[in-house]
C-alpha positions in Angstrom: 0.0 0.0 0.0 1.3 3.5 -0.9 0.1 6.9 -0.1 1.4 8.2 -3.4 2.1 6.6 -6.8 4.6 8.5 -9.0 5.0 7.7 -12.7 8.7 8.5 -12.5 9.9 8.6 -16.1 12.1 11.7 -15.5 14.7 12.9 -13.1 12.0 15.1 -11.5 9.9 12.0 -10.8 12.9 10.1 -9.3 14.0 12.9 -7.0 10.4 13.5 -5.9 10.1 9.8 -5.0 13.3 9.8 -3.0 12.2 13.0 -1.2 8.9 11.5 -0.1 10.5 8.3 1.1 13.1 10.1 3.1 10.3 11.9 4.9 8.6 8.5 5.7 5.8 8.9 3.2 5.0 5.5 1.6 5.5 6.0 -2.2 5.6 3.7 -5.2 7.6 4.8 -8.2 6.6 3.4 -11.6 9.2 3.2 -14.4 9.0 1.6 -17.8 12.3 -0.2 -18.0 14.8 -2.1 -16.0 17.3 0.7 -16.5 14.8 3.2 -14.9 14.5 0.8 -12.0 18.3 0.8 -11.6 18.3 4.5 -11.0 16.2 4.2 -7.8 17.0 2.3 -4.6 14.1 0.6 -2.8 13.8 1.0 1.0 11.1 0.6 3.6 9.2 3.6 2.3 10.0 3.4 -1.5 8.8 0.7 -3.8 9.8 0.5 -7.4 7.6 -1.0 -10.1 9.2 -1.6 -13.5 7.4 -2.4 -16.7 5.1 -0.7 -19.2 1.3 -0.7 -18.5 -1.7 0.3 -20.5 -4.6 2.3 -19.2 -6.5 -0.6 -17.7 -3.3 -2.0 -16.0 -2.5 1.4 -14.6 -6.0 1.7 -13.1 -5.8 -1.8 -11.5 -2.3 -1.0 -10.2 -3.4 2.3 -8.6 -6.5 0.6 -7.0 -4.2 -2.2 -5.7 -1.8 0.3 -4.1 -4.7 2.1 -2.5 -3.0 5.4 -3.3 -4.9 8.6 -2.7 -2.8 10.6 -5.1 -1.0 10.0 -8.4 1.8 12.3 -9.6 2.4 12.1 -13.4 6.1 12.9 -13.9 6.5 11.2 -17.3 8.5 12.6 -20.1 7.1 15.6 -22.0 7.2 13.6 -25.2 5.4 10.7 -23.7 2.0 12.3 -24.4 0.2 8.9 -24.9 1.5 7.6 -21.6 0.5 10.8 -19.8 -3.0 10.5 -21.2 -3.3 6.9 -20.1 -2.2 7.9 -16.5 -4.8 10.7 -16.4 -7.6 8.4 -17.6 -6.5 5.6 -15.3 -6.8 7.9 -12.4 -10.3 8.8 -13.4 -11.1 5.1 -13.6 -9.6 4.5 -10.2 -11.2 7.6 -8.8 -7.8 8.8 -7.6 -6.5 12.4 -7.5 -4.2 13.2 -10.4 -1.5 15.8 -10.5 0.6 16.5 -13.7 4.1 17.7 -13.1 5.3 19.9 -15.9 8.9 20.1 -16.8 10.4 23.6 -17.3 11.1 24.0 -21.0 13.8 26.6 -20.4 14.7 29.6 -22.5 17.3 28.4 -24.9 17.0 30.0 -28.3 17.4 27.4 -31.1 18.2 30.3 -33.5 17.8 29.2 -37.2 16.7 25.7 -36.3 14.8 23.6 -38.8 11.5 23.0 -37.0 9.7 19.7 -37.8 6.7 18.0 -36.2 7.9 14.4 -36.1 10.9 12.1 -36.4 9.5 11.1 -39.9 9.6 14.7 -41.0 13.1 15.1 -39.6 14.4 12.1 -41.5 12.7 13.3 -44.7 14.4 16.7 -44.4 17.8 15.2 -43.7 17.5 12.9 -46.7 18.0 15.9 -48.9 21.1 17.2 -47.1 24.8 16.3 -47.0 27.0 15.9 -44.0 27.1 13.9 -40.8 24.2 13.9 -38.3 24.2 13.5 -34.5 20.8 12.0 -33.4 19.9 12.5 -29.7 16.2 11.4 -29.8 16.7 7.9 -28.3 16.5 4.4 -29.7 12.7 3.8 -29.9 12.3 5.7 -33.2 15.8 5.1 -34.5 14.5 2.9 -37.3 12.9 5.9 -38.9 16.3 7.4 -39.7 17.2 4.4 -41.9 15.4 6.1 -44.8 18.3 8.6 -45.0 20.7 7.7 -47.8 23.9 6.3 -46.5 22.6 6.5 -42.9 25.1 3.9 -41.8 27.9 6.4 -42.6 26.1 9.7 -41.9 24.2 9.1 -38.7 25.7 8.9 -35.3 23.1 7.7 -32.8 23.4 8.6 -29.1 21.3 6.1 -27.0 21.0 4.6 -23.5 23.9 2.4 -22.3 22.0 -0.9 -22.0 22.8 -4.2 -23.7 19.2 -4.5 -25.0 19.3 -1.1 -26.6 22.7 -1.6 -28.1 21.7 -4.9 -29.7 18.5 -3.4 -31.2 20.5 -0.5 -32.7 23.1 -2.8 -34.1 20.4 -4.8 -35.9 19.3 -1.5 -37.6 22.8 -1.0 -38.9 24.2 1.4 -36.2 27.4 0.0 -34.9 31.0 0.9 -34.1 31.6 4.7 -33.7 28.2 5.4 -35.1 26.6 4.0 -31.9 27.2 6.1 -28.8 25.9 4.4 -25.7 25.8 6.9 -22.8 23.6 8.1 -20.0 22.5 11.8 -20.3 21.8 14.6 -20.0 25.1 16.0 -21.2 27.1 19.1 -20.6 27.5 21.8 -23.3 31.2 20.9 -23.5 30.6 17.2 -24.1 28.0 17.9 -26.7 30.3 20.3 -28.5 33.2 17.8 -28.4 30.9 15.0 -29.9 29.7 17.3 -32.7 33.3 18.3 -33.6 34.7 14.8 -33.1 32.3 13.3 -35.7 32.3 16.4 -37.9 28.5 16.6 -37.6 26.7 19.4 -39.6 23.3 18.5 -38.0 22.0 17.9 -34.5 18.6 16.3 -34.2 16.9 16.8 -30.8 13.6 17.1 -29.1 12.7 20.0 -26.8 13.5 18.1 -23.7 13.5 21.0 -21.3 16.1 22.2 -18.8 16.3 18.9 -17.0 16.8 17.0 -20.2 19.9 19.1 -21.2 18.1 20.9 -24.1 19.9 24.2 -23.5 23.3 22.6 -23.5 22.6 20.9 -26.9 21.5 24.2 -28.5 24.5 26.1 -27.2 26.8 23.3 -28.3 25.4 23.2 -31.8 26.0 27.0 -32.1 29.6 26.5 -31.0 30.3 23.6 -33.3 28.5 25.3 -36.3 25.9 22.6 -36.5 22.3 23.2 -37.6 19.6 22.1 -35.2 16.8 20.0 -36.4 14.2 20.5 -33.7 11.3 18.1 -33.3 8.5 20.2 -31.8 7.4 19.5 -28.3 3.9 18.0 -28.1 1.1 20.2 -26.6 1.6 20.1 -22.8 -1.2 19.1 -20.6 -2.3 21.5 -17.9 -0.3 20.9 -14.8 2.0 22.3 -12.1 5.7 23.1 -11.8 8.0 21.1 -9.5 7.8 23.7 -6.8 4.0 23.9 -7.0 3.8 20.1 -6.7 6.0 20.2 -3.6 3.9 22.9 -2.1 0.7 20.8 -2.7 2.4 17.7 -1.2 3.4 19.7 1.9 -0.2 20.8 2.4 -1.4 17.2 2.0 1.2 15.6 4.2 2.1 17.6 7.4 4.9 15.2 8.0 6.8 16.9 5.2 7.1 20.0 7.4 8.6 18.1 10.3 12.3 17.5 11.0 13.8 15.0 8.7 14.6 11.6 10.3 18.0 10.0 10.6 16.9 6.8 8.9 16.5 6.1 5.2 19.3 8.4 4.0 21.5 7.1 1.2 24.5 5.1 2.3 27.5 7.2 3.1 25.6 10.3 4.0 26.4 11.9 7.3 24.1 11.1 10.2 22.1 13.9 11.7 23.4 15.0 15.1 21.2 15.0 18.2 20.3 18.4 19.5 20.5 20.1 16.1 17.7 22.7 15.8 15.7 23.6 12.8 14.9 21.6 9.6 17.5 19.1 8.5 18.5 18.0 5.0 19.5 14.5 3.9 20.4 15.4 0.3 23.7 16.2 -1.2 25.4 19.7 -1.0 28.3 20.2 -3.4 30.7 23.1 -2.9 31.9 24.0 -6.4 34.9 26.1 -7.3 33.9 27.7 -10.6 37.3 29.1 -11.5 37.6 32.5 -13.0 33.9 32.9 -13.4 33.2 31.7 -17.0 31.9 28.4 -18.3 35.1 27.8 -20.3 37.1 28.1 -17.1 35.1 25.4 -15.2 36.2 21.8 -15.0 34.1 19.1 -16.6 33.3 17.8 -13.1 32.0 21.2 -12.0 29.8 21.6 -15.1 28.4 18.1 -14.5 27.6 18.9 -10.9 25.9 22.2 -11.8 23.8 20.6 -14.5 22.6 17.9 -12.1 21.7 20.2 -9.3 18.2 20.9 -8.3 19.1 24.1 -6.6 21.9 26.6 -7.3 23.3 28.9 -4.6 25.8 31.6 -4.9 26.6 35.3 -5.2 25.1 37.1 -8.2 28.3 36.9 -10.2 28.6 33.2 -9.6 25.0 32.5 -10.7 25.5 34.6 -13.8 28.7 32.7 -14.6 26.8 29.4 -15.0 24.1 31.1 -17.0 21.3 29.1 -15.4 19.3 31.4 -13.2 16.0 30.0 -14.6 16.5 27.0 -12.4 15.6 27.4 -8.7 18.4 29.5 -7.2 19.2 31.4 -4.0 21.4 34.5 -4.4 23.5 34.6 -1.2 27.1 34.4 -0.1 26.9 34.4 3.7 27.7 31.0 4.9 25.2 30.9 7.8 22.3 32.1 5.7 23.1 29.5 3.0 23.2 26.8 5.6 19.9 27.9 7.1 18.3 28.0 3.6 19.5 24.5 2.8 18.1 23.2 6.1 14.7 24.7 5.5 14.4 23.5 1.9 14.9 19.7 2.1 12.9 19.2 -1.1 16.0 19.9 -3.1 17.8 16.6 -3.3 21.0 18.0 -4.9 22.2 21.5 -4.1 25.2 23.2 -5.7 26.9 26.1 -3.9 29.0 28.1 -6.4 32.2 29.7 -5.1 34.7 31.7 -7.1 38.2 30.3 -8.0 39.2 27.3 -6.0 37.4 26.3 -2.8 40.6 26.0 -0.9 42.1 29.5 -1.7 40.6 32.3 0.4 37.1 30.8 -0.2 33.8 30.8 1.6 34.0 27.0 1.7 35.8 27.0 5.0 32.9 28.8 6.8 30.4 26.7 4.9 31.9 23.5 6.2 31.3 24.8 9.7 27.9 26.2 9.1 26.7 22.9 7.4 27.9 20.8 10.3 25.0 18.6 11.6 22.7 19.4 8.7 22.4 15.7 7.9 23.5 16.2 4.3 26.4 14.7 2.3 28.9 17.4 1.6 31.0 17.1 -1.5 33.7 19.3 -2.8 34.8 20.1 -6.3 38.0 22.1 -6.8 38.3 24.9 -9.3 41.1 26.8 -10.9 42.4 29.4 -8.5 43.3 32.9 -9.6 46.9 32.5 -8.6 47.3 29.4 -10.8 45.6 31.1 -13.7 47.4 34.4 -13.4 50.9 32.8 -13.0 50.2 30.7 -16.0 49.4 33.8 -18.0 52.6 35.5 -16.8 54.6 32.3 -17.5 55.8 32.1 -13.9 56.0 29.1 -11.6 53.8 29.6 -8.5 55.2 27.0 -6.0 57.4 29.7 -4.4 54.7 32.5 -4.4 53.7 34.0 -1.1 49.8 34.0 -1.0 47.9 36.9 0.4 44.5 38.5 0.2 43.3 42.0 1.0 39.8 41.4 -0.3 37.7 42.1 2.8 40.6 41.5 5.2 43.9 43.0 6.4 47.3 41.7 5.3 50.9 42.8 5.7 51.6 43.1 2.0 54.7 45.2 2.3 56.2 42.8 4.8 55.4 39.9 2.4 56.9 41.6 -0.6 60.0 42.6 1.4 60.7 39.0 2.3 59.6 37.1 -0.8 60.7 37.1 -4.4 57.0 36.7 -5.6 53.9 37.7 -3.7 50.3 37.2 -5.0 47.3 39.0 -3.6 43.6 39.1 -4.3 42.7 42.8 -4.3 38.9 43.1 -4.6 38.1 46.7 -5.5 39.3 49.2 -8.1 40.8 51.5 -5.5 42.9 48.6 -4.0 45.4 48.8 -6.9 46.0 52.5 -6.1 46.3 51.6 -2.4 48.8 48.8 -3.2 51.0 51.0 -5.3 51.1 53.7 -2.7 51.7 51.2 0.1 54.7 49.7 -1.7 56.3 53.2 -2.3 55.6 54.3 1.2 57.5 51.3 2.7 60.5 51.5 0.5 59.5 49.1 -2.3 59.4 51.4 -5.3 61.8 49.1 -7.2 59.5 46.1 -7.4 57.6 45.0 -10.5 53.8 44.8 -10.2 51.5 42.8 -12.5 47.8 43.6 -12.3 45.2 41.1 -13.7 41.7 42.4 -14.3 38.6 40.2 -15.0 40.7 37.1 -15.5 39.1 34.5 -17.7 36.6 36.9 -19.2 36.7 38.2 -22.8 37.7 41.6 -21.5 40.7 40.2 -19.5 43.5 42.7 -19.1 47.0 42.3 -17.7 49.2 45.4 -16.9 52.7 45.4 -15.6 55.0 48.1 -14.3 56.5 49.9 -11.3 54.2 51.0 -8.4 54.7 54.6 -9.5 53.7 53.9 -13.1 50.6 51.9 -12.2 49.4 54.2 -9.5 47.7 56.6 -12.0 45.7 53.9 -13.8 42.0 53.0 -13.8 41.2 49.4 -12.8 38.3 47.0 -12.6 37.0 46.0 -9.2 37.6 42.3 -10.1 41.4 42.2 -10.0 44.5 40.5 -8.5 48.2 41.4 -8.3 51.5 39.6 -8.4 54.6 41.5 -7.2 58.1 40.5 -8.0 61.0 41.7 -5.8 64.4 40.6 -7.0 66.0 42.3 -3.9 63.9 40.4 -1.3 65.3 39.5 2.1 64.9 35.7 2.5 66.4 35.4 6.0 65.0 36.0 9.5 65.4 39.5 10.7 66.2 39.6 14.5 68.1 41.9 16.8 67.9 45.1 14.8 70.9 47.3 15.5 70.2 50.4 17.6 71.8 52.7 15.1 69.2 51.8 12.5 66.4 53.3 14.5 65.3 57.0 14.3 65.8 58.1 17.9 64.7 61.6 18.6 64.4 62.3 22.3 62.2 59.2 23.1 63.7 56.5 25.3 64.7 53.3 23.6 65.2 49.7 24.8 68.6 48.6 23.8 69.0 45.8 21.2 70.2 43.1 23.7 67.3 43.7 26.0 64.9 43.9 23.1 66.1 40.5 21.7 65.8 38.8 25.1 62.4 40.4 25.9 60.9 39.4 22.5 62.3 35.9 22.9 60.6 35.6 26.3 57.3 36.9 24.9 57.3 34.1 22.3 55.0 35.8 19.7 53.5 33.7 16.9 53.4 34.7 13.2 49.8 35.9 13.6 49.9 37.3 17.1 48.0 40.4 18.2 50.4 42.3 20.5 50.2 45.4 22.7 53.4 47.4 23.2 52.5 49.6 26.2 54.7 52.6 26.6 56.2 52.1 23.1 58.7 55.0 23.1 60.6 55.0 19.8 58.8 51.9 18.7 62.0 49.8 18.7 60.3 46.8 20.5 57.2 47.3 18.3 59.3 46.9 15.2 61.1 43.8 16.5 57.7 42.2 17.3 56.1 43.3 14.0 59.0 41.7 12.1 58.3 38.4 13.9 54.5 38.6 13.8 54.4 39.4 10.1 50.8 38.2 9.7 49.6 39.7 13.0 49.4 43.2 14.4 51.3 45.2 17.0 49.4 48.1 18.7 52.1 50.6 19.8 50.4 52.5 22.7 52.2 55.8 23.6 51.0 58.9 25.5 53.5 61.4 24.1 52.7 62.9 20.7 56.4 63.3 19.6 57.0 59.7 20.4 54.0 58.6 18.3 55.3 60.6 15.4 58.7 58.8 15.8 57.0 55.4 15.9 55.2 56.2 12.6 58.6 57.1 11.0 60.3 53.9 12.2 57.3 51.9 11.1 57.8 53.2 7.5 61.6 53.0 7.8 61.5 49.2 8.6 58.6 48.4 6.3 56.2 47.2 9.1 52.7 48.4 8.2 51.3 45.9 10.7 52.1 48.4 13.5 49.1 50.5 14.6 50.1 53.6 16.6 47.7 54.4 19.4 48.1 57.8 21.0 46.9 57.7 24.6 47.5 56.6 28.2 47.1 53.0 29.2 44.9 51.4 30.3 42.2 53.7 28.9 43.8 53.7 25.4 43.7 49.9 25.3 40.0 49.3 26.0 38.7 49.7 22.5 41.4 47.7 20.9 41.1 44.1 19.6 41.8 41.2 22.1 45.5 40.7 22.5 47.4 37.4 22.6 50.6 39.0 24.0 51.6 42.2 25.6 55.0 44.0 26.3 55.0 46.6 29.0 58.0 48.9 28.7 56.4 51.9 30.5 53.3 52.1 32.7 53.3 55.7 34.0 52.4 54.3 37.5 49.4 52.3 36.2 51.0 48.9 36.1 48.3 47.1 38.1 45.4 48.7 36.2 47.2 47.9 32.9 47.7 44.2 33.8 44.1 43.9 35.0 42.8 45.3 31.7 45.0 42.9 29.8 43.8 39.9 31.8 40.2 41.0 31.4 40.6 41.1 27.6 42.4 37.8 27.5 42.7 35.7 30.7 45.4 33.6 29.0 47.5 36.4 27.7 51.3 36.2 27.8 53.1 39.3 29.2 56.7 40.6 29.4 57.4 43.6 31.7 60.7 45.6 31.6 61.7 47.8 34.5 65.0 49.4 35.6 63.9 50.8 39.0 63.5 49.0 42.3 60.2 50.8 43.0 58.7 49.4 39.8 60.0 45.8 40.5 58.3 46.1 43.9 55.0 47.0 42.1 55.5 44.1 39.7 56.0 41.7 42.6 52.8 42.8 44.2 50.9 42.3 40.9 52.3 38.8 40.5 51.0 37.9 44.0 47.6 39.4 43.7 46.6 39.0 40.1 45.6 35.6 38.4 48.9 34.9 36.6 51.2 31.9 36.4 54.5 30.8 34.9 56.2 33.8 36.6 59.9 34.3 35.8 62.1 37.2 36.8 65.5 37.9 35.2 68.0 40.5 36.2 70.1 41.3 33.2 73.4 43.3 33.4 75.1 44.0 30.1 78.6 45.6 29.4 79.6 46.7 25.9 83.1 47.5 24.8 84.2 51.0 24.1 87.5 52.1 22.5 89.8 54.3 24.6 92.9 55.0 22.6 94.6 51.7 21.8 92.5 49.9 24.5 88.9 48.5 24.8 87.1 49.1 28.0 83.9 47.3 29.0 81.2 49.9 29.8 78.3 48.6 32.0 74.7 49.5 31.2 72.0 49.8 33.8 70.7 46.4 35.0 67.2 45.6 33.7 64.6 43.3 35.2 62.7 41.2 32.6 59.5 39.7 34.1 57.5 37.1 32.3 54.1 35.7 33.2 50.9 34.3 31.7 47.3 34.7 32.7 45.7 32.0 34.7 46.4 30.3 38.0 48.3 27.0 38.0 
């Protein structure tokens, strides 16, 4: 017994059958052939009936199943079958719904329009040149009236032994018989037409799901004339979305949370405690390359073509040229995940992402947002902009430093200074101007800059030159850059000489103390560091060189010292230093959460500063420098009363040689206390 019987001669019928069964609605899917049966997997809620039936047999079958509803999802060209289903429902007194396939909007151009296969064969009999026939095997015999059909006609049919044997008996064999399961991508259709030098393509108007648009576009590319067998008059009916809405009204269970059971093998199990609607279909994250069909992989095109729902930003949807299909225009990961959860009727969803899904892509956030959704998540890589651009420039990219300033911060000047080749996604017409000015400001005027605009599109443009030369240009918002620096510094910069700093009147921590203090601080490459009482900015520079992908906030209360830090920042090429004018701890409160802090001057506010740091990050690592006994007493009190651990106190005395005539004397410097601790009690 079944609640619904679906005559599932199309992909729409099969996906609808699977959708209902996953929601524990008893359904029987009727298919005409064993091949159609092989495309569906039976389970507790899905039965598959294979075999052709006439009107009387259909009526008896519907009565036997006790179905209260029949959905007719047969092929648009199966008009006689559809009529039998409708009349059988009348005989069985069962509700009948006709699901109409979207015909799409492909323009066949100067196609030859005929009303039947016989008329198509008659027209082709008076022509010359090879013919690709895509109308199936049932009516293939009608093409045998074409003179020399064995040499001219290439028949594309289903890949079953029964079909192949029948076609061979008609004289279609060898390369003239193409046994494959469709529908096919535009690229594959184009390749076939060109491979067999076909001047004609015979097709029926099979709609979007049947790959009609891909055939029309392929024929145009290959220079083949389309012989279009007109679509039979369509019965009144409903779209796929309308049928789903009707089913949801009929079966309240379709609005409930999807169960864990009866999902396809290999799909992720739903997690307990997950709120909202869950989805047991397939979600494919697709890197579409540069944003054009020609730049997409065959695997990506196939996944897009087979998807029930397309999701992506406007440019991504436009790239695949298929916005007539159900789509959701969005790029925010959480909103995409929420939409997928609340639309489980879509069995196969394709999320379109620019470039490659592993290179500054939204895929990373999507993986997290889709966790626990109950769907199978697949990934298809695309061609990244760095690979494409370096190929255009004839440059290897295995040694390129990869960055992005598209919606994020990055220390580009630092990367360019320490790498021979640096690639960055820019994102925004004004970002090229910013990049050129940044390079000049930080002493990198000598580098060679390559700007790639609208890569992969017909209007693609590549411009090369110095930062000064390129600064005055006009650029598209869709652009990237590759910077070559033949004078790059490939080593590790540590312990900058005191003489290299611009001093002024601000106090400066000596190089030996700086080196030891930064070593004790243990900053990571992407650390967020506060330098409290930054003075000349010497410690800020040392830390910024080590935390090249992080940020150093140089907090200083004296204006002249802030100006000096800005000068040293540019002198050493460390744009990842942010100068903050103000008195700590008030000046720190609005700053991002720090991972580390160096306190070189506290103006009597040491305890308040440390309390503020611990409030922002209870696990922060701190290094404090002091030269007075009064301050070390204050430090000791803080170590006893504040929640810190891993305390370490060093007293460092340094003597440096000084020439005095023919002799060298060791001159002692003031002893310095270096105190290290980390937030949290042991």
